[in-house]
C-alpha positions as CSV (number, residue, x, y, z in Angstrom):
1,X,0.0,-0.2,0.0
2,X,1.5,3.6,-0.7
3,X,0.6,5.9,1.7
4,X,0.4,9.5,1.8
5,X,0.6,11.4,5.1
6,X,0.0,15.3,5.1
7,X,0.7,17.5,8.2
8,X,1.5,20.9,9.1
9,X,4.2,20.2,11.9
10,X,8.0,19.1,11.8
11,X,8.0,15.2,11.3
12,X,12.1,15.5,12.2
13,X,12.8,17.3,15.3
14,X,9.1,17.2,17.0
15,X,8.6,14.7,19.9
16,X,7.8,11.4,18.7
17,X,3.7,11.3,18.2
18,X,1.1,8.7,17.3
19,X,1.7,8.8,13.5
20,X,5.8,8.4,14.0
21,X,5.4,5.1,15.7
22,X,2.5,4.3,12.8
23,X,4.4,4.9,10.1
24,X,7.2,3.5,11.0
25,X,6.1,0.3,11.8
26,X,3.8,0.3,8.5
27,X,6.9,1.3,6.8
28,X,8.5,-2.0,8.1
29,X,5.5,-4.1,7.4
30,X,6.4,-3.1,3.6
31,X,4.1,-0.2,3.1
32,X,5.5,2.5,1.1
33,X,5.1,5.9,3.0
34,X,5.6,9.6,2.4
35,X,5.1,12.5,4.2
36,X,4.2,15.9,3.6
37,X,5.6,18.3,6.4
38,X,6.1,21.8,7.5
39,X,9.1,22.9,9.6
40,X,6.8,24.3,11.8
41,X,10.0,26.0,14.1
42,X,11.7,27.6,11.2
43,X,11.5,31.8,12.8
44,X,14.0,29.8,15.6
45,X,16.5,28.3,13.1
46,X,16.1,30.7,10.7
47,X,19.7,31.2,8.9
48,X,18.5,34.4,6.2
49,X,16.7,34.9,3.1
50,X,13.3,35.3,2.1
51,X,12.2,31.6,1.2
52,X,12.4,28.1,2.3
53,X,13.4,26.1,-0.5
54,X,11.4,22.5,-1.2
55,X,13.7,19.9,0.5
56,X,13.5,15.9,0.1
57,X,14.5,14.0,2.9
58,X,15.2,10.1,2.2
59,X,15.2,7.1,4.4
60,X,14.1,8.9,7.6
61,X,13.1,6.7,10.7
62,X,11.9,8.0,14.1
63,X,11.3,4.7,16.2
64,X,12.6,2.0,14.4
65,X,15.9,2.3,12.4
66,X,14.6,-0.1,9.8
67,X,11.8,2.1,8.6
68,X,12.3,4.3,5.2
69,X,9.6,7.4,5.4
70,X,10.5,9.7,2.6
71,X,9.7,13.2,3.8
72,X,8.7,16.4,1.7
73,X,9.1,19.9,2.8
74,X,7.5,22.3,0.2
75,X,8.5,25.7,0.0
76,X,6.9,28.6,1.7
77,X,7.9,32.5,2.4
78,X,9.3,33.4,5.4
79,X,7.6,36.0,6.7
80,X,4.5,36.4,9.0
81,X,0.9,35.0,7.5
82,X,2.8,35.1,4.0
83,X,4.3,31.7,5.5
84,X,0.3,30.3,5.8
85,X,-0.3,31.8,2.1
86,X,2.2,30.5,0.5
87,X,2.1,27.1,2.7
88,X,-1.4,26.6,1.3
89,X,-0.5,27.1,-2.0
90,X,2.7,25.1,-2.1
91,X,1.1,22.3,-0.4
92,X,-1.7,22.0,-2.6
93,X,1.0,21.8,-5.4
94,X,2.8,19.3,-3.5
95,X,-0.1,17.4,-2.9
96,X,-1.1,17.1,-6.3
97,X,2.4,16.5,-7.6
98,X,2.6,13.4,-5.5
99,X,-0.9,11.9,-6.3
100,X,0.3,12.6,-10.2
101,X,3.6,10.9,-9.4
102,X,3.5,8.6,-6.5
103,X,-0.4,7.7,-7.1
104,X,-1.1,7.2,-3.2
105,X,-3.4,4.5,-2.3
106,X,-4.9,6.7,0.7
107,X,-4.0,10.0,1.6
108,X,-3.8,10.1,6.1
109,X,-3.8,13.9,7.1
110,X,-3.1,15.5,10.5
111,X,-2.9,19.2,9.1
112,X,-5.6,22.1,8.9
113,X,-5.1,23.9,5.5
114,X,-3.2,21.3,3.6
115,X,-5.9,18.4,5.2
116,X,-8.7,21.1,3.6
117,X,-6.8,21.0,0.3
118,X,-5.7,17.6,0.4
119,X,-9.2,16.0,1.3
120,X,-10.5,18.4,-2.1
121,X,-8.3,16.5,-4.2
122,X,-8.4,13.2,-2.8
123,X,-12.1,13.8,-4.0
124,X,-11.3,15.2,-7.4
125,X,-8.8,11.9,-8.0
126,X,-11.3,9.2,-6.2
127,X,-9.0,8.6,-3.4
128,X,-9.8,7.3,0.2
129,X,-8.9,10.5,2.6
130,X,-8.4,9.8,6.4
131,X,-8.3,12.3,8.9
132,X,-6.5,11.4,11.5
133,X,-7.1,13.8,14.7
134,X,-5.2,13.5,17.6
135,X,-5.2,17.3,18.6
136,X,-7.6,20.0,18.6
137,X,-5.4,21.5,15.9
138,X,-7.4,24.8,15.6
139,X,-6.7,25.5,20.1
140,X,-2.7,25.5,18.6
141,X,-2.5,28.2,16.0
142,X,-0.6,31.0,17.7
143,X,-2.3,33.8,16.0
144,X,-5.5,33.9,18.3
145,X,-7.6,35.8,15.8
146,X,-7.0,32.8,13.2
147,X,-8.3,30.5,15.6
148,X,-12.0,30.4,14.9
149,X,-11.0,30.4,11.0
150,X,-8.5,27.2,11.8
151,X,-12.1,25.9,13.2
152,X,-14.0,26.6,10.2
153,X,-11.4,24.9,8.1
154,X,-11.0,21.7,10.4
155,X,-14.7,21.1,9.8
156,X,-14.6,21.2,6.3
157,X,-11.7,19.0,6.1
158,X,-13.4,16.2,7.9
159,X,-16.7,16.6,6.4
160,X,-14.5,15.7,2.9
161,X,-13.2,12.8,4.7
162,X,-13.8,9.4,4.0
163,X,-13.0,8.4,7.9
164,X,-12.0,9.9,10.8
165,X,-9.6,8.0,13.6
166,X,-9.2,9.5,16.7
167,X,-7.3,8.5,19.7
168,X,-9.6,8.8,22.7
169,X,-13.1,9.3,23.4
170,X,-13.1,12.8,24.0
171,X,-12.1,13.2,20.4
172,X,-14.2,11.1,18.8
173,X,-16.7,13.0,20.3
174,X,-15.1,16.6,19.4
175,X,-14.9,15.0,15.5
176,X,-18.7,14.3,16.0
177,X,-19.1,18.1,16.8
178,X,-16.9,19.0,13.9
179,X,-19.1,16.8,11.4
180,X,-17.9,13.4,11.0
181,X,-20.2,10.9,10.7
182,X,-20.3,8.7,13.8
183,X,-20.2,5.5,11.7
184,X,-17.4,6.7,10.1
185,X,-15.4,7.9,13.5
186,X,-12.9,5.3,14.4
187,X,-11.0,5.4,17.9
188,X,-7.7,3.6,17.8
189,X,-5.7,3.8,21.3
190,X,-2.2,5.1,21.5
191,X,0.5,2.5,22.0
192,X,3.2,1.2,24.1
193,X,6.4,-0.8,23.1
194,X,6.7,-2.9,26.0
195,X,10.1,-4.0,25.2
196,X,11.3,-0.8,25.8
197,X,9.3,1.0,28.6
198,X,9.9,-1.9,31.1
199,X,9.3,-0.6,35.0
200,X,12.5,-3.0,35.8
201,X,14.7,-1.0,33.9
202,X,17.8,-0.1,35.7
203,X,17.9,3.8,36.2
204,X,21.3,3.8,38.3
205,X,23.3,5.8,35.1
206,X,21.2,8.5,35.2
207,X,20.9,8.9,38.9
208,X,24.7,9.1,38.5
209,X,24.7,11.6,35.7
210,X,22.0,14.0,37.4
211,X,23.2,13.4,41.1
212,X,19.7,11.8,41.9
213,X,20.1,9.9,45.1
214,X,18.0,6.3,45.8
215,X,15.7,8.1,48.5
216,X,14.6,11.2,46.4
217,X,11.4,11.7,45.3
218,X,11.5,12.1,41.4
219,X,8.7,14.5,39.6
220,X,9.4,14.0,35.9
221,X,8.3,15.8,33.1
222,X,9.2,15.0,29.3
223,X,8.4,16.6,26.1
224,X,7.7,19.9,24.7
225,X,7.5,22.8,27.6
226,X,4.4,24.8,26.8
227,X,4.0,28.2,29.2
228,X,0.7,26.3,30.1
229,X,2.4,23.2,31.2
230,X,2.3,24.0,34.7
231,X,6.2,23.1,35.3
232,X,6.7,27.1,35.8
233,X,4.7,27.3,38.1
234,X,5.5,24.1,40.1
235,X,9.2,24.9,40.1
236,X,8.3,28.3,41.9
237,X,6.6,26.4,44.2
238,X,9.2,24.2,45.2
239,X,11.6,27.0,45.0
240,X,9.5,28.5,47.8
241,X,8.8,25.5,49.5
242,X,12.4,23.7,49.1
243,X,12.6,23.3,53.3
244,X,9.6,21.7,53.5
245,X,10.7,19.0,50.6
246,X,14.3,19.0,51.1
247,X,14.6,15.3,48.6
248,X,12.2,16.5,46.2
249,X,13.7,16.8,42.7
250,X,11.8,18.0,39.5
251,X,13.4,16.1,36.6
252,X,12.4,18.1,33.2
253,X,13.6,16.7,29.8
254,X,12.4,18.5,26.6
255,X,12.6,21.8,25.5
256,X,10.0,24.5,24.5
257,X,8.5,27.6,25.1
258,X,9.3,27.9,28.8
259,X,12.8,26.3,29.3
260,X,14.4,29.8,29.3
261,X,11.9,30.9,32.4
262,X,13.0,27.7,34.0
263,X,16.6,28.4,33.7
264,X,16.0,31.8,35.1
265,X,13.7,30.0,37.8
266,X,16.4,27.5,38.5
267,X,18.7,30.7,39.4
268,X,16.4,32.8,41.2
269,X,14.9,30.1,43.8
270,X,18.7,28.6,43.8
271,X,17.1,25.2,42.7
272,X,20.4,24.1,41.5
273,X,19.9,20.4,42.8
274,X,16.4,20.1,43.0
275,X,15.6,21.4,38.9
276,X,17.2,19.4,36.6
277,X,16.9,20.4,33.1
278,X,18.4,18.0,30.7
279,X,17.1,19.5,27.6
280,X,15.8,17.4,24.7
281,X,16.9,14.3,24.5
282,X,17.4,11.0,22.2
283,X,14.0,8.9,22.2
284,X,15.7,5.8,22.8
285,X,16.7,7.0,26.0
286,X,13.6,8.2,27.4
287,X,12.5,5.1,29.6
288,X,16.2,5.2,31.0
289,X,15.3,8.7,32.3
290,X,11.5,7.7,33.5
291,X,13.2,4.3,35.4
292,X,14.6,6.9,37.6
293,X,11.2,9.0,38.3
294,X,8.9,8.2,41.2
295,X,6.1,10.0,39.8
296,X,5.3,11.5,36.5
297,X,3.3,14.8,35.8
298,X,1.1,16.5,33.4
299,X,-0.1,19.8,35.4
300,X,-1.4,21.6,32.3
301,X,-3.7,24.6,33.4
302,X,-6.8,23.2,33.9
303,X,-8.7,25.8,31.5
304,X,-6.4,25.5,28.6
305,X,-8.7,25.2,25.7
306,X,-5.6,23.2,23.9
307,X,-5.4,20.5,26.8
308,X,-9.2,19.8,27.0
309,X,-9.8,16.8,24.7
310,X,-6.1,15.2,24.2
311,X,-4.2,12.6,26.0
312,X,-0.8,12.7,25.5
313,X,0.8,9.2,24.5
314,X,3.3,9.9,27.3
315,X,0.8,9.2,30.0
316,X,0.4,5.7,28.4
317,X,4.5,5.0,28.6
318,X,4.5,6.4,32.0
319,X,1.4,4.3,33.4
320,X,3.7,1.2,31.4
321,X,6.7,2.1,33.5
322,X,4.9,2.0,36.8
323,X,4.9,5.2,37.7
324,X,1.9,7.1,39.1
325,X,0.7,10.2,37.6
326,X,-0.3,13.3,38.7
327,X,-2.2,15.2,36.0
328,X,-4.5,17.6,36.0
329,X,-8.6,16.9,36.1
330,X,-9.1,17.9,32.3
331,X,-11.9,16.0,30.6
332,X,-10.1,13.8,28.0
333,X,-7.6,12.2,30.7
334,X,-10.3,11.8,33.1
335,X,-12.5,10.4,30.4
336,X,-9.7,7.7,29.0
337,X,-8.5,7.0,32.1
338,X,-11.1,7.0,34.6
339,X,-10.3,7.0,38.3
340,X,-8.2,4.6,40.5
341,X,-6.0,3.4,37.7
342,X,-2.9,5.1,38.4
343,X,-3.9,8.7,37.5
344,X,-4.1,11.0,40.8
345,X,-5.5,14.1,39.7
346,X,-5.0,17.7,40.8
347,X,-6.9,20.5,39.7
348,X,-3.5,22.9,39.3
349,X,0.4,22.6,39.7
350,X,0.6,24.2,42.9
351,X,-1.3,20.9,44.1
352,X,1.6,18.5,43.0
353,X,3.7,18.3,45.9
354,X,1.2,17.9,48.4
355,X,-0.7,15.4,46.4
356,X,2.8,13.5,45.6
357,X,3.3,13.5,49.5
358,X,0.1,12.5,50.9
359,X,0.5,9.0,48.1
360,X,3.7,8.5,49.7
361,X,2.5,8.7,53.6
362,X,-0.4,7.2,52.9
363,X,1.5,3.7,51.6
364,X,-0.6,3.9,49.3
365,X,2.2,4.2,46.0
366,X,3.1,0.6,45.4
367,X,-0.5,-0.7,44.8
368,X,-1.1,2.1,42.2
369,X,1.9,1.6,40.2
370,X,1.1,-1.9,40.1
371,X,-2.5,-0.8,38.8
372,X,-1.3,1.4,36.2
373,X,0.8,-1.2,34.2
374,X,-2.4,-3.4,34.4
375,X,-4.4,-0.7,32.9
376,X,-2.7,-0.1,29.7
377,X,-1.2,-4.1,29.6
378,X,-3.7,-4.2,26.1
379,X,-1.7,-1.3,24.5
380,X,1.0,-2.8,22.6
381,X,2.1,-1.0,19.5
382,X,1.9,-3.6,17.4
383,X,-1.6,-4.3,18.2
384,X,-2.5,-0.8,17.7
385,X,-0.8,-0.9,14.1
386,X,-2.8,-4.2,13.1
387,X,-5.9,-2.2,13.8
388,X,-4.8,0.6,12.2
389,X,-3.8,-1.3,9.3
390,X,-6.8,-2.9,9.1
391,X,-8.5,0.0,8.4
392,X,-6.2,1.4,5.4
393,X,-6.5,-1.9,3.6
394,X,-10.3,-2.0,4.1
395,X,-10.7,1.8,3.3
396,X,-8.7,1.0,-0.2
397,X,-10.3,-2.3,-1.1
398,X,-14.0,-1.1,-0.8
399,X,-13.4,2.2,-1.8
């Protein structure tokens, strides 16, 4: 099967998401995969010039080095607002080019503007179109004034879809609200590589490198550090109450919008031993970092629109490692994991330290941790890929 994936984020630099896991595995299974992406962080990486020239990167793998995915980056104008207009045109032309030359059996889209153009072209060329909804995309548009237009485009692309695939119940509900037919909306959970995410993994090397003692309570966060992630607030709280929590350490693996602020907080509150900032780390080292954790965190702002319906894949990985998760009580997460399944809820970052201490003092930690892995035991990536592959195969066969 030939699969054309279309998205408006950076396939190469952003941390692995659902689509990376699936497409690497689909490639290994013998399917031909091409991805049209967009280097979304270009303003930070800009090395001059007015225009980003089209790039083709061959033999890309994000999860498994055996994968062979081709990534295509259409040209665009490197100026605010003009980048969107030029992206719309260049991505449309690129999709049309790939349809005529690559001749995909199915198009899988995760974007907004290019999802809409792809859906229209798929209809024109009679190709099955799958909208893969893993995020509330229009809420992620940096320019707030464009978000309502983004939602409008989102609705159009979903209505043009042959099938809509989501990764949790709240996103399925959102898809229907945005115009998807319930009978054409399919939920396929996030997956876990249980061989890599093994709770018995040795953490001694990480602990030694970052001066983590065996009796330290390690609060762990990984991924892109948004300003609304709650990590800044938690770090400040730890700084204010470090005498109360002398053996607590906040381990942050990743970078993002709030990273520089965290560096400043570390200095201002003298958290040199208690706030550990590793920056971005290789994907294959993440389980080792996770093994050093006591609690894993998602203390995002509870009223942040972007976070309402999503369930980050990392929560499944946290639970698989037998780690108790402390998360804000967001609708998507509480709907997906419920209560007493290894996820303990708070209303904000300022409650995390008290919640962690309460769990430790109650003696319930081990029971919660065992419950966590048991709850996600059926989310093996190979099983998830089987389901995804069957949906695409059936779609192509019956179209």
